[in-house]
KEKE-3310 file (N, C-alpha, C; in steps of 0.2 Angstrom, whole numbers, plus 5000, padded with zeros to 4 digits):
npx = (4414:4410:4419:4411:4400:4408:4414:4403:4398:4403:4400:4404:4414:4425:4429:4441:4447:4462:4472:4488:4493:4481:4464:4451:4435:4425:4420:4427:4433:4450:4463:4477:4474:4474:4467:4460:4456:4446:4442:4428:4432:4440:4453:4466:4464:4469:4477:4477:4481:4470:4463:4457:4450:4456:4459:4473:4479:4476:4465:4452:4443:4439:4447:4451:4464:4469:4469:4479:4490:4492:4494:4507:4514:4515:4523:4535:4537:4532:4530:4523:4518:4515:4500:4495:4499:4492:4479:4479:4479:4467:4460:4463:4474:4486:4496:4500:4495:4493:4480:4474:4474:4465:4453:4451:4449:4437:4429:4428:4421:4409:4406:4408:4408:4419:4429)
npy = (5825:5816:5808:5799:5796:5791:5779:5772:5768:5756:5739:5726:5720:5731:5748:5759:5775:5785:5798:5799:5790:5791:5787:5792:5797:5806:5821:5830:5820:5820:5824:5813:5806:5790:5776:5761:5745:5731:5714:5703:5696:5704:5706:5714:5720:5729:5745:5762:5779:5793:5803:5818:5827:5842:5846:5851:5855:5847:5848:5844:5852:5862:5876:5893:5893:5881:5884:5894:5887:5878:5888:5893:5881:5879:5890:5886:5888:5881:5864:5849:5833:5815:5810:5823:5829:5821:5825:5838:5837:5840:5838:5826:5821:5817:5826:5841:5856:5873:5872:5864:5873:5883:5875:5873:5886:5890:5880:5885:5897:5892:5888:5876:5858:5847:5835)
npz = (4833:4847:4861:4867:4858:4847:4853:4856:4844:4840:4839:4841:4853:4862:4863:4868:4872:4873:4880:4879:4893:4899:4901:4891:4892:4889:4880:4866:4852:4848:4837:4837:4848:4856:4850:4856:4852:4857:4858:4861:4872:4879:4874:4867:4851:4841:4839:4836:4830:4832:4819:4816:4804:4799:4812:4818:4829:4839:4848:4846:4840:4825:4821:4820:4825:4820:4806:4806:4810:4799:4789:4794:4793:4779:4776:4782:4795:4805:4811:4805:4808:4807:4814:4815:4803:4794:4798:4793:4780:4771:4759:4756:4747:4750:4753:4762:4757:4750:4745:4755:4766:4761:4760:4774:4778:4771:4776:4789:4787:4784:4772:4766:4769:4777:4768)
capx = (4412:4412:4422:4405:4397:4413:4415:4396:4397:4406:4395:4408:4419:4425:4433:4444:4451:4467:4476:4494:4491:4475:4458:4446:4428:4420:4423:4428:4438:4455:4469:4482:4471:4475:4461:4462:4450:4447:4437:4423:4435:4444:4459:4468:4465:4473:4476:4479:4480:4465:4464:4451:4451:4457:4461:4480:4482:4474:4460:4446:4439:4443:4446:4456:4471:4471:4471:4485:4495:4493:4498:4514:4517:4516:4528:4541:4538:4528:4531:4517:4520:4511:4492:4493:4500:4486:4473:4480:4478:4459:4458:4465:4478:4492:4500:4497:4496:4489:4473:4471:4473:4459:4448:4449:4446:4430:4425:4427:4416:4403:4405:4409:4409:4426:4428)
capy = (5819:5816:5802:5795:5794:5787:5773:5768:5766:5750:5734:5720:5721:5737:5753:5764:5781:5787:5803:5796:5784:5792:5785:5798:5795:5811:5827:5829:5816:5824:5821:5810:5801:5783:5772:5754:5741:5725:5709:5702:5693:5710:5706:5720:5718:5734:5752:5767:5786:5796:5809:5822:5831:5849:5847:5850:5856:5841:5850:5841:5857:5865:5883:5898:5891:5876:5887:5897:5882:5876:5893:5893:5875:5881:5895:5883:5891:5876:5857:5844:5826:5810:5811:5830:5830:5818:5830:5844:5835:5840:5836:5819:5820:5814:5832:5847:5861:5879:5870:5862:5879:5886:5871:5875:5893:5889:5877:5890:5902:5889:5888:5869:5853:5844:5829)
capz = (4836:4854:4862:4869:4851:4844:4856:4856:4837:4839:4842:4842:4857:4866:4861:4873:4869:4877:4879:4882:4897:4903:4897:4889:4892:4887:4877:4859:4849:4846:4833:4841:4854:4854:4850:4856:4850:4861:4856:4866:4877:4881:4872:4862:4844:4837:4841:4831:4832:4829:4815:4815:4798:4801:4819:4817:4835:4843:4853:4844:4836:4819:4823:4817:4827:4815:4800:4807:4810:4792:4785:4796:4790:4772:4776:4785:4802:4809:4809:4806:4807:4810:4814:4814:4796:4791:4799:4789:4773:4771:4753:4755:4742:4753:4754:4765:4753:4750:4744:4762:4770:4758:4762:4781:4778:4768:4781:4795:4785:4783:4764:4764:4774:4776:4765)
cpx = (4414:4415:4416:4402:4402:4413:4408:4395:4399:4402:4399:4414:4419:4430:4435:4448:4456:4470:4483:4492:4484:4469:4454:4439:4423:4424:4423:4433:4443:4460:4474:4480:4473:4469:4463:4455:4451:4441:4433:4426:4440:4451:4460:4468:4469:4472:4479:4478:4475:4467:4457:4453:4451:4459:4469:4483:4480:4469:4453:4442:4443:4442:4451:4463:4473:4473:4478:4491:4497:4496:4505:4517:4519:4522:4535:4542:4535:4530:4524:4520:4515:4503:4491:4494:4494:4480:4473:4479:4470:4456:4460:4469:4485:4497:4496:4499:4492:4481:4470:4470:4466:4453:4446:4446:4439:4426:4423:4422:4409:4401:4405:4409:4416:4425:4429)
cpy = (5819:5809:5797:5792:5789:5780:5769:5766:5759:5745:5728:5721:5728:5742:5758:5769:5783:5793:5802:5790:5785:5791:5791:5795:5800:5817:5825:5824:5821:5820:5819:5806:5794:5779:5764:5750:5734:5720:5708:5699:5698:5709:5711:5717:5722:5740:5756:5774:5789:5802:5812:5827:5838:5851:5846:5852:5851:5843:5848:5846:5859:5872:5887:5896:5886:5879:5891:5892:5879:5881:5893:5887:5876:5886:5892:5885:5886:5869:5853:5837:5821:5811:5818:5832:5827:5822:5836:5843:5834:5838:5829:5817:5817:5820:5837:5853:5868:5877:5867:5868:5883:5882:5873:5882:5893:5886:5881:5895:5899:5888:5880:5865:5850:5837:5823)
cpz = (4843:4855:4864:4862:4847:4847:4856:4849:4836:4843:4844:4846:4860:4863:4867:4869:4875:4875:4882:4886:4900:4898:4896:4888:4889:4883:4869:4857:4846:4842:4838:4847:4851:4855:4851:4856:4853:4858:4862:4872:4881:4880:4867:4855:4840:4841:4836:4834:4828:4825:4814:4810:4801:4808:4820:4824:4841:4849:4852:4840:4830:4820:4819:4819:4822:4808:4800:4807:4803:4788:4788:4794:4783:4771:4779:4792:4807:4807:4810:4804:4809:4809:4813:4806:4792:4792:4795:4782:4772:4765:4751:4749:4744:4754:4758:4761:4754:4749:4751:4766:4767:4760:4769:4782:4776:4773:4787:4794:4784:4776:4762:4770:4772:4773:4770)
residu = (THR:THR:VAL:GLU:SER:PHE:THR:GLU:SER:PHE:THR:ASN:GLY:THR:VAL:LYS:VAL:PHE:ASP:GLY:ASP:ASN:GLU:VAL:THR:GLU:GLY:LEU:MET:CYS:THR:ASN:TYR:ILE:VAL:LYS:ILE:TYR:ASP:THR:GLU:GLU:ASP:LEU:VAL:THR:SER:TYR:LYS:ALA:VAL:VAL:LYS:GLY:ASP:VAL:ASN:GLY:ASP:GLY:ALA:VAL:SER:VAL:ALA:ASP:VAL:LEU:ILE:LEU:GLN:LYS:TYR:ARG:LEU:GLY:LEU:GLU:GLU:LEU:SER:GLY:ALA:PHE:TYR:LYS:ALA:GLY:ASP:THR:ASN:LEU:ASP:GLY:ASN:VAL:SER:VAL:ALA:ASP:VAL:LEU:ILE:LEU:GLN:LYS:TYR:ARG:LEU:GLY:MET:ILE:GLU:LEU:PRO)
# end
């Protein structure tokens, strides 16, 4: 999903996307981007961190790099937390397990869609 299509999908108020303090207006939505929702008066209503399923390295794409990070996490060689942990939980069971690694591998091979 692109930032443009994401922000345009909201009809009541305004949505802005940030990478840290910098507003993002184009490119892919990435895990850990900050989404801020404003009402029609431009008052901040809420904000949250974006989670893109499978995007555990925060580049907006689901690639071999993400599979490797999940494998390293399962081996105790890599840390995952917050939005990145949620992005790694591809089967939505609340845990990042070998099942999530297999789902990402199958997705990368075009065998399945991400839930």
